[in-house]
N, C-alpha and C positions, 0 to 999 in steps of 0.2 A: 205899346205902340205897334209891335209886330203883329199882334192879334188883330188890331184895327186894319192894318194894311192887308192882312190875309183876307179878312171879311170883304174889304173893298175889292180885292182881286177876284174873289168868287162872284161878287155882284157884277163886276165888269165882264167876266166870262159869261154869266147868265144873260146879261143884256145883249152881248155880242151874238150869242147863239139864237136868241128869239127875235132879235131886231134886224140882224144883218145877214142871215144865212138863207132867207127864202129865195133869193135870186141866184144862189151859188149852186152849181151842179158839177161836182167832180165825178170823173168817170168811175173811180173806185167806189165812192159812196153810192153812186147811181146803181152799180152792180149789186151792192148790199140791199138797197131799197127794192130793186126788181126781184131779188131772191126772196126777201121777206114777203113781197106781194104774192109771188108764186106759191110760197108756203101757205099763205093765208087763203088763197083761192082753191088750191088743190088739197089742202089739209095733209100735206106730206112734208117731212123734214127735208128730204132731197127730192124735189119735184121731178117727175118724168119729163124729159124733153128740154130741161133747162140747160143753157150753155154754161159750162163750168170752166171756161177757158181762162178766167181770171183767178182761178184757184178754188179749191174745195173749202167751203165755209163750214165750220163745225160749231165754234163758239165765237160770238162777236156781237157787234152792234146790230146785226140783222135780227138776232133773237129779241132784242129790246124793241126794234121796229115792229116785228111780228106781234109782240105782246100788245103794243099800243094800237095796232091795226084792228084788234078785236073789239076795241072800244071807240076808236076815232076813225072817221072816214077820210079825213084830210091827211094824205100821206106825207105832205111836207111838215105838218105839225107833229106827226108821229116821228118823223126823222129828227126834228128838233128836240122833242121830248127825250128821245133815245140818246141824242148827243149830250143833253143836260145830265141825264142819269149816269151816263158813262163818265162825264167830267167829275161827278160826285164820287164815283167808284175810283177814279184816278186819285183824287184828293184823299180818299179813304186809304188807298194803298200807300200813299206818302205817309199818312199818320201811322199805319201799322209798321212801316219800315223804321221810322225814327223812334217810335215807342219801343219797338223790339230791341233795337241796337243800343239806344241811349237811356232807356228808362223813362219814368213818368215825367220828371221835371224838365230835363234837357230835351226829352222827346217832344214836348210842347213847343219849345223854341225852334227845334229843327223842323217840326211840322209846319209851323207858321212860315218859316223861311222857305221851305220847300214849295208850299202853295204859291207864295209870291213869285218864286223862281219859275214855276210852271204856268203862271197866269199873266205875268208881265208881258206886254207886247214888245219884246226885245227885237223881234223880227216877225214878218208874216209867216215864217216857217213854223213857229211855235203854234200860232193860232190855226194855221192851215192843217197841220198834222193832228193836233189834239182836239180841236173844237169845230172847225169848219168841215174839213174832210172827215176826220175822226174815224176813218176806216180801220186804222191800225193802232189806235190808242190802247187796245187790249194787249198789245205786245209790251207796252210800257208798264201797264198794270201787272202783267204776269212777271216781268223782270223785277219790278219793285218787290213783289211778294217773294220771289226767288232769292233776291238779295237779302231780304229780311230773314228768311229761313237759313240760308247759308251763312249769313253774318252772325246769327245767333250761335251757330256751331263754332265758327272760327274766332269770334271776338269776345266771347263770354269771359267776364272778369279780367279783361286785358285792355287797358286804356290805349296803348299804342296801336294795337290792331284795330280798335274802333276808329281811331283817327285815320289810319290808312284806308279802312273800308269807306269812310265818309269821303275822303279825298278822291278815291276811284269813282264813287257814285257821282260826285260833283263834276268830275272831268268827263265822264260818259254822258251826263245830262247836257253839259255845255256843248259837247261834240254833236249830240243829237239836235240841239237847238240851232246849230249852224248848218243843219241840213244833211248830215251824214246819215242817210237812211239805212245803210247797211251796218249800223253799229252793232246789231245783233250778231254779226259774224265775229265780232270781238268779244262781246259780253258773254254769250252762252258758252263758247269754249273755255273762256277764262273761269267762269263760275264752276263749270263741270270739273275743270282741272283742280280747282281749290277743294272741291268736295271729295274728289278721288284721292288727292294727296292727304287729306285729313282722315280718311277712313282706314282703320286698322283691321285688315282682313282676318287675322287670327282671332281677335276678340269680337269681331263683328260690330264694332262701335266706332263712332267718330271720336278722334282724339283732338280736343280743343287746344292742346298745347303745341300741336304741329303748325308750322307756318306754310 
């Protein structure tokens, strides 16, 4: 049943992206599209004369848009295709996270539940940040992969630590869904603190037994 709900959630996201985002123009996403277009026209990764006031773009959805611009002239369709691929990468990072922390069997259940959590229209904040605007979904993908790597170190063969790790992940996801966009100010320092505390400098190794 979870798998069916997860598939339906992915279909709902796909339909939403391709059917309802043509008329949406967010300023942050517009900057990404303009940047990709400049890259495409000038054949430069950092085009001369481009206004970088919204931040320096290194890796993100603009790279996907640039890729599709080489095959498709419709920039709106390129943006939608990039949003769709990025959504798949998001769901893939959810799979890697749960598979890494909980193993094969429980990881499937967690993955299905995670996809449903990220795809359900609990509020327009979720769809706006992850699928419509989608300018910073890469941050969520990066953090999920970082959670997976750090969680593997800290939670290996320790059931209680796995439960704590999952609880923190759920709480941070819920906070993000309520629109706390600066959640990274909490997540990144916390993860780095965990990694630093678990590293044994004399041996040069991570100690999974440390809390």
